[in-house]
Residue, then its C-alpha position, 0 to 999 in steps of 0.5 A: x157103637x155110636x148113635x148119630x142123630x142128624x136133624x136136617x132141612x126137609x128139602x135135603x132129606x132125600x139127598x142125605x138119604x141117597x148119599x148115605x146109601x151110596x156109602x153103604x149106610x142102609x139102616x136108618x130111621x127118618x122122622x118128621x120133626x119140628x123145632x127151633x135152634x139158637x135163632x128161636x124161629x124165623x121172621x118172614x115179614x110180619x109173620x113169626x114162625x116159632x117152630x120149623x119142620x125138619x127131618x131127623x135121621x137116626x142111625x147106629x154105626x160102628x165107631x170107625x164109620x162115624x166120621x164118614x157118616x158125619x162128613x156125608x151129612x154135613x156135606x149134603x145137608x149144607x146150604x150155608x143158611x140158618x137152620x141147616x141142622x145139627x148132628x149129635x153123636x152119642x155112645x150106644x152100650x148095647x143093641x138087640x134085634x127083636x126078632x132073633x134076640x141077637x145082640x150087636x148091629 
């Protein structure tokens, strides 16, 4: 299993979620977050924005689904501008359902 954390622009939030659902990826968590990337915020005229709003998707999937999920996020979150987001993939050793105590996805 792998955990995928995808940080995207807020205006791409629904598009990404709908594309994932269309591919059968229905279990996910969305969190409103703020942050900055390599560019360390942005300047708009004389105003400096240190941190920008983003949406973070958290989902756990089987290893063979990772490439599909990453491709969907990359394709639907893309604008070609700074701040399009970042995707992190990490291993998950175990998962448990609280209600039943069962392990696995």
